[in-house]
C-alpha positions in Angstrom: 0.0 0.0 0.0 2.8 2.4 0.8 4.6 1.6 -2.4 1.4 2.3 -4.4 1.0 5.6 -2.5 4.5 6.5 -3.3 4.1 5.8 -7.0 0.9 7.8 -7.2 2.6 10.7 -5.4 5.6 10.5 -7.8 3.5 10.3 -11.0 0.8 12.8 -10.1 1.6 15.2 -7.3 5.4 15.6 -7.3 7.1 18.7 -8.8 8.9 16.4 -11.3 5.9 14.3 -12.2 5.6 12.2 -15.3 3.9 14.9 -17.4 6.6 17.5 -16.5 9.3 15.0 -17.4 7.7 14.4 -20.8 7.4 18.1 -21.5 11.0 18.7 -20.5 12.1 15.8 -22.8 10.1 17.3 -25.7 11.7 20.7 -25.1 15.2 19.1 -25.0 14.6 17.3 -28.3 13.4 20.6 -29.9 16.5 22.4 -28.6 18.7 19.7 -29.9 17.2 20.1 -33.4 17.7 23.9 -33.2 21.3 23.4 -32.1 22.0 21.2 -35.1 20.5 23.7 -37.4 22.6 26.5 -36.0 25.8 24.5 -36.0 25.3 23.9 -39.8 24.6 27.6 -40.3 27.7 28.5 -38.4 29.9 26.5 -40.8 28.2 28.1 -43.8 28.7 31.6 -42.4 32.3 30.9 -41.6 32.9 29.7 -45.2 31.2 32.8 -46.6 33.1 35.1 -44.3 36.4 33.6 -45.3 35.5 34.1 -49.0 34.4 37.7 -48.4 37.5 38.7 -46.5 39.8 37.2 -49.1 38.6 39.3 -52.0 37.5 42.9 -52.1 35.5 42.3 -55.2 33.4 39.7 -53.5 32.9 41.9 -50.5 31.7 44.7 -52.7 29.4 42.4 -54.6 28.0 41.0 -51.3 27.4 44.5 -50.0 25.6 45.6 -53.2 23.4 42.6 -53.4 22.6 42.0 -49.7 22.5 45.5 -48.3 21.7 47.5 -51.5 24.8 49.7 -51.0 26.1 51.9 -53.7 28.8 54.3 -54.6 28.0 58.0 -54.1 27.8 58.7 -57.9 25.5 55.8 -58.7 21.8 55.4 -58.8 20.2 52.1 -57.7 17.0 50.7 -59.1 15.3 47.9 -57.4 13.0 45.8 -59.5 10.1 44.2 -57.6 8.0 41.7 -59.5 4.3 42.5 -59.6 1.9 40.2 -57.7 -0.6 38.3 -59.9 -4.3 39.0 -59.1 
């Protein structure tokens, strides 16, 4: 009887009950997935950074395409495709 009472207490009333453990495990799996995603992205960013720092031409191209930067004497036109109705 005492053992049964202990198990009921552990599964239902305790601060670390079965439901809480399952929620924490699910959150841990989600964080592991995010960690893997970010580790892959870090490798990609490091490679891109090394390429950009090695060549001024690539750095200029990246700045123009990504951040729409320009030289003082240039005009920049951004073409946006029209939405279909």
